Backbone as CSV, one residue per row, in Angstrom:
resi,resn,N_x,N_y,N_z,CA_x,CA_y,CA_z,C_x,C_y,C_z
1,UNK,-19.111,-22.343,33.649,-19.403,-22.360,31.853,-18.604,-21.377,30.894
2,UNK,-18.432,-20.258,31.642,-17.857,-19.862,30.217,-16.372,-19.555,30.069
3,UNK,-15.880,-20.224,30.893,-14.293,-20.351,30.862,-14.272,-22.157,30.280
4,UNK,-14.954,-22.609,29.959,-15.028,-24.186,29.342,-15.351,-24.005,27.774
5,UNK,-15.793,-22.829,27.084,-16.316,-22.398,26.249,-15.216,-21.665,25.499
6,UNK,-14.629,-20.518,26.749,-13.028,-19.739,26.132,-12.283,-20.878,25.387
7,UNK,-11.923,-22.216,26.221,-10.462,-23.116,26.439,-11.652,-24.032,25.069
8,UNK,-12.386,-24.669,25.422,-13.359,-24.846,23.834,-12.514,-23.987,22.132
9,UNK,-12.883,-23.087,22.286,-12.884,-21.798,21.353,-11.353,-21.567,20.938
10,UNK,-10.589,-22.011,21.781,-8.775,-22.031,21.624,-8.115,-23.013,21.087
11,UNK,-9.156,-23.778,21.337,-8.220,-25.321,20.363,-8.460,-25.844,19.573
12,UNK,-9.855,-25.241,19.227,-10.120,-25.096,17.619,-9.181,-24.384,16.942
13,UNK,-9.144,-23.008,17.323,-8.245,-21.939,17.035,-7.155,-22.565,16.434
14,UNK,-6.723,-23.218,17.774,-4.891,-23.819,17.393,-5.157,-24.926,16.171
15,UNK,-6.176,-25.855,16.496,-6.296,-27.060,15.438,-6.634,-26.746,14.571
16,UNK,-6.725,-25.166,14.221,-7.521,-25.355,12.431,-6.666,-24.256,12.003
17,UNK,-5.737,-23.513,12.684,-4.588,-22.299,12.272,-3.162,-22.877,12.216
18,UNK,-2.643,-22.714,10.710,-2.280,-23.156,10.145,-0.598,-22.197,9.681
19,UNK,0.112,-22.198,10.325,1.519,-20.954,9.997,1.772,-21.798,8.182
20,UNK,1.991,-20.975,7.385,2.443,-20.936,6.453,3.385,-20.380,5.440
21,UNK,4.311,-20.651,5.512,5.794,-19.795,5.171,6.417,-20.047,3.747
22,UNK,5.404,-20.283,2.867,4.808,-20.314,1.400,6.693,-20.923,0.585
23,UNK,7.326,-22.527,1.756,8.009,-22.766,1.116,7.444,-24.372,1.067
24,UNK,8.150,-24.797,-0.523,7.468,-26.184,-0.760,8.637,-27.366,-0.270
25,UNK,8.064,-28.303,0.554,9.811,-28.985,1.226,9.536,-29.821,0.019
26,UNK,9.260,-30.289,-1.186,10.202,-31.429,-2.534,10.629,-30.444,-2.980
27,UNK,10.885,-28.759,-3.544,12.060,-28.167,-3.476,12.152,-28.214,-3.196
28,UNK,12.876,-28.437,-1.754,13.713,-27.452,-0.728,15.004,-29.174,-0.699
29,UNK,13.904,-30.621,-0.733,14.522,-31.551,-0.778,15.842,-31.233,-2.296
30,UNK,15.122,-31.527,-2.653,16.047,-31.695,-4.042,17.272,-29.857,-4.283
31,UNK,17.261,-29.205,-3.318,18.334,-28.413,-3.372,18.988,-28.319,-3.089
32,UNK,18.877,-29.087,-1.696,19.763,-29.991,-0.500,20.905,-31.451,-1.552
33,UNK,20.305,-31.706,-2.005,21.334,-32.804,-2.898,21.161,-32.772,-4.537
34,UNK,20.633,-30.958,-4.497,21.638,-31.191,-5.879,23.225,-30.839,-6.573
35,UNK,23.759,-31.929,-7.372,24.973,-31.930,-8.158,25.565,-30.401,-8.755
36,UNK,25.987,-29.987,-8.618,25.823,-29.116,-9.553,27.191,-29.415,-10.492
37,UNK,28.388,-30.864,-9.704,29.173,-30.762,-10.512,28.951,-31.617,-11.891
38,UNK,27.588,-32.747,-11.775,26.593,-33.195,-12.573,26.310,-32.972,-13.685
39,UNK,25.716,-31.662,-12.972,25.509,-30.714,-13.995,25.909,-30.150,-14.701
40,UNK,27.325,-29.711,-14.738,27.883,-28.548,-14.974,28.531,-29.993,-16.053
41,UNK,29.250,-31.396,-16.320,29.711,-32.102,-16.766,28.698,-32.484,-17.970
42,UNK,27.264,-32.549,-17.254,26.584,-33.122,-18.173,25.990,-31.685,-19.813
43,UNK,26.908,-30.494,-19.136,26.136,-29.321,-19.749,28.241,-28.770,-20.786
44,UNK,28.363,-29.748,-20.184,29.911,-29.851,-21.444,30.524,-28.604,-21.139
45,UNK,30.384,-28.500,-20.248,31.066,-27.007,-19.386,32.925,-27.550,-18.940
46,UNK,32.470,-28.556,-18.312,34.125,-28.707,-18.149,34.224,-30.144,-18.530
47,UNK,35.722,-31.234,-17.232,36.065,-32.824,-17.246,36.119,-32.736,-16.072
48,UNK,35.308,-33.779,-16.146,36.540,-34.838,-14.480,35.746,-33.502,-12.890
49,UNK,35.853,-34.054,-11.670,35.866,-33.268,-10.428,36.949,-32.150,-11.111
50,UNK,36.753,-31.117,-9.514,36.932,-30.102,-9.652,38.464,-29.670,-9.492
51,UNK,39.900,-29.536,-9.700,40.831,-29.415,-9.065,41.070,-28.953,-7.662
52,UNK,40.321,-27.747,-7.812,40.518,-26.959,-5.746,38.770,-26.410,-6.347
53,UNK,39.304,-26.461,-4.680,37.412,-25.864,-3.919,38.182,-24.760,-2.540
54,UNK,37.287,-23.990,-2.773,37.233,-22.287,-1.845,35.661,-23.266,-0.904
55,UNK,36.202,-22.628,0.291,34.503,-22.893,1.622,35.061,-22.017,1.806
56,UNK,34.111,-20.533,1.369,33.754,-19.365,2.735,32.286,-19.255,3.119
57,UNK,32.530,-19.778,4.672,32.027,-20.105,4.890,30.922,-20.666,4.862
58,UNK,29.874,-19.949,3.974,28.739,-20.829,3.831,29.307,-21.342,1.729
59,UNK,29.224,-20.481,0.842,29.825,-20.528,-0.038,30.834,-21.387,-0.884
60,UNK,30.855,-22.088,-1.963,31.339,-23.615,-1.796,32.054,-22.633,-3.593
61,UNK,32.759,-23.040,-3.529,33.705,-22.056,-5.258,34.483,-22.808,-5.674
62,UNK,34.059,-23.684,-6.452,35.452,-24.993,-7.249,36.118,-24.452,-8.855
63,UNK,37.660,-24.165,-7.941,37.845,-24.379,-9.738,37.953,-25.733,-10.500
64,UNK,38.641,-24.814,-11.276,39.028,-26.243,-12.291,39.910,-25.687,-13.607
65,UNK,40.691,-26.931,-13.642,41.997,-26.461,-14.502,41.570,-26.454,-15.832
66,UNK,41.937,-25.270,-16.375,42.115,-25.205,-18.107,43.246,-25.973,-18.609
67,UNK,43.060,-27.094,-19.716,44.118,-27.208,-20.239,44.574,-26.871,-21.044
68,UNK,44.283,-25.581,-21.765,44.588,-24.896,-22.913,46.297,-23.850,-21.824
69,UNK,45.545,-23.570,-21.258,46.338,-22.166,-20.620,46.638,-22.863,-19.180
70,UNK,46.487,-23.410,-18.581,46.972,-23.805,-16.926,46.159,-22.924,-15.266
71,UNK,45.560,-21.999,-16.064,44.595,-20.719,-16.004,43.866,-22.317,-14.986
72,UNK,42.741,-21.622,-14.076,41.889,-21.463,-13.688,40.189,-20.967,-14.549
73,UNK,38.538,-22.312,-14.302,37.276,-21.051,-14.080,36.836,-21.768,-13.063
74,UNK,36.447,-20.987,-12.226,35.738,-20.760,-10.871,33.932,-20.305,-10.760
75,UNK,33.439,-21.822,-9.983,32.031,-21.802,-10.281,31.759,-22.174,-9.272
76,UNK,30.047,-20.860,-8.345,29.350,-20.812,-7.587,28.202,-21.137,-8.121
77,UNK,28.199,-23.005,-7.911,26.461,-23.270,-7.871,26.523,-23.506,-9.395
78,UNK,25.964,-23.200,-10.166,26.264,-23.717,-11.464,26.371,-21.504,-12.901
79,UNK,26.783,-21.410,-11.678,27.620,-19.322,-12.076,29.150,-19.815,-12.158
80,UNK,29.397,-18.834,-12.709,30.500,-18.718,-13.033,30.891,-17.552,-12.111
81,UNK,31.846,-17.650,-11.517,32.621,-15.839,-10.624,33.795,-15.905,-11.111
82,UNK,34.189,-16.209,-12.090,35.969,-16.357,-12.221,35.963,-16.665,-13.278
83,UNK,37.970,-16.244,-13.434,38.710,-17.466,-14.651,39.659,-16.288,-13.649
84,UNK,40.741,-17.361,-13.682,42.480,-16.954,-13.487,43.327,-16.975,-14.638
85,UNK,44.350,-16.821,-14.760,45.000,-17.320,-15.318,46.439,-18.321,-14.705
């Protein structure tokens, strides 16, 4: 009888316990499908698609050619990470 009660209690604990890692699944979904290129164009930071892309591990760095001096402005996400001439 004690074995049955112990098993029943373990089942109740297992069913009621929930691991909460504090991640919002909706927010993660939006992050996966976030389009930084469109967002940069809407903000007026650049025009057109990136002319160059560098991928280093998980980092994606987009380069846009500057029309006035032939240099590049480099973005990672929505952050400027460099400017070259």
